[in-house]
C-alpha positions in Angstrom: -5.3 19.7 10.3 -4.2 23.0 8.6 -0.8 21.6 7.9 -2.2 18.4 6.3 -4.5 20.6 4.1 -1.5 22.7 3.1 0.7 19.7 2.3 -2.1 18.1 0.2 -2.6 21.4 -1.7 1.1 21.8 -2.2 1.5 18.3 -3.7 -1.4 19.0 -6.1 0.1 22.3 -7.1 3.5 20.7 -7.7 2.0 17.9 -9.8 0.4 20.5 -12.0 3.2 23.0 -12.1 6.1 20.4 -12.3 4.2 17.9 -14.5 7.2 16.4 -16.2 10.7 16.3 -14.8 11.5 13.1 -16.5 14.1 14.8 -18.7 16.3 14.9 -15.6 16.3 11.1 -15.3 19.1 10.7 -17.8 21.5 12.2 -15.1 20.8 9.4 -12.7 22.6 6.3 -13.9 23.0 3.1 -11.9 24.6 3.7 -8.5 24.5 7.5 -8.8 23.4 9.7 -6.0 21.0 12.7 -6.2 21.5 15.7 -4.0 18.4 17.8 -3.3 19.4 21.1 -1.7 16.2 22.9 -0.5 14.2 19.7 -0.5 11.2 21.4 1.1 8.6 18.7 1.9 10.2 16.3 -0.6 8.3 16.6 -3.9 11.4 16.2 -6.0 13.1 13.8 -3.5 10.1 11.5 -3.9 10.7 11.3 -7.6 14.4 11.0 -7.3 13.9 8.0 -5.0 12.2 6.2 -7.8 15.1 6.8 -10.1 18.1 5.8 -8.0 19.2 2.2 -8.2 22.0 0.0 -6.9 24.1 2.0 -4.4 22.4 5.2 -5.4 20.8 7.4 -2.7 18.9 10.7 -2.4 20.6 13.1 0.0 18.0 15.8 0.8 18.8 19.0 2.7 16.0 21.1 4.3 16.5 23.5 7.2 12.9 24.5 8.1 11.6 22.3 10.9 8.0 21.8 9.7 9.2 20.9 6.1 11.9 18.7 7.5 9.3 16.7 9.5 7.3 16.1 6.3 10.5 15.0 4.6 11.3 12.6 7.4 7.8 11.2 7.2 8.3 10.7 3.4 11.5 8.9 4.1 9.7 6.5 6.4 7.0 5.9 3.8 9.2 5.7 0.7 12.4 3.6 0.7 13.9 4.8 4.0 17.2 3.3 3.1 17.4 5.4 -0.1 16.2 8.9 1.1 18.7 10.4 3.5 17.2 13.7 5.0 19.4 16.2 6.7 18.0 19.1 8.7 20.5 21.9 7.9 21.4 24.6 5.5 24.0 24.1 2.8 26.4 27.0 2.9 30.1 27.9 2.5 31.0 27.0 6.0 30.3 24.3 8.6 28.8 26.5 11.2 25.5 27.8 12.6 23.5 30.4 10.7 20.2 32.2 11.3 17.2 31.3 9.3 14.7 34.1 8.8 11.1 33.2 8.1 8.6 35.4 6.2 5.4 35.4 8.4 3.2 36.0 5.3 4.6 33.2 3.2 5.6 29.8 4.7 7.7 28.9 1.7 9.8 32.0 2.0 12.8 31.8 4.3 16.5 32.7 4.0 19.8 33.1 5.8 19.7 36.4 7.7 21.2 38.3 10.6 18.5 37.2 13.0 16.0 34.3 13.2 16.2 30.7 14.2 19.8 29.3 14.6 20.2 26.3 12.2 23.2 24.1 11.5 24.9 24.8 8.2 27.2 22.4 6.4 29.5 22.6 3.4 28.4 20.2 0.7 32.0 19.0 0.5 32.1 18.2 4.2 28.9 16.1 4.0 30.2 14.3 0.9 33.5 13.6 2.6 31.6 12.1 5.6 29.8 9.8 3.0 33.1 8.8 1.4 32.5 10.7 -1.8 29.8 8.7 -3.6 29.2 9.2 -7.3 26.8 12.1 -7.8 24.7 12.2 -11.0 22.4 15.1 -10.2 22.3 18.1 -7.9 19.0 20.1 -7.6 19.2 23.4 -5.8 16.1 25.4 -4.9 16.9 28.0 -2.3 16.3 31.6 -1.5 19.0 34.2 -1.0 
């Protein structure tokens, strides 16, 4: 129940704070992919899914387990073939890194020397696995 209330409040907050991101639409032509690094619960990914067309996809990276579950749920509800969620960090190496969480702020987490081990991928490695699709827009919202 608490998580549902938090998610609803978060979406309301984002709709107020990020009212108009339509200026980014011009970077997403036919068949272009959008990469969302630090997708959180999918607010921007949701919008990006409405913009991609043809062979375009939204590749969304989110390391935090609870946020990733919300992102997966979003993918099931909204064009699952378009939204491709990945539970991992994007870093400078394909490895495992520690994700440190701030107990006072659920939106504050970063790579640290201790914490929860999380898979990390290089963006180049993931794009190579996907045969280098055309990317129109990369959004990055991360700490650290």
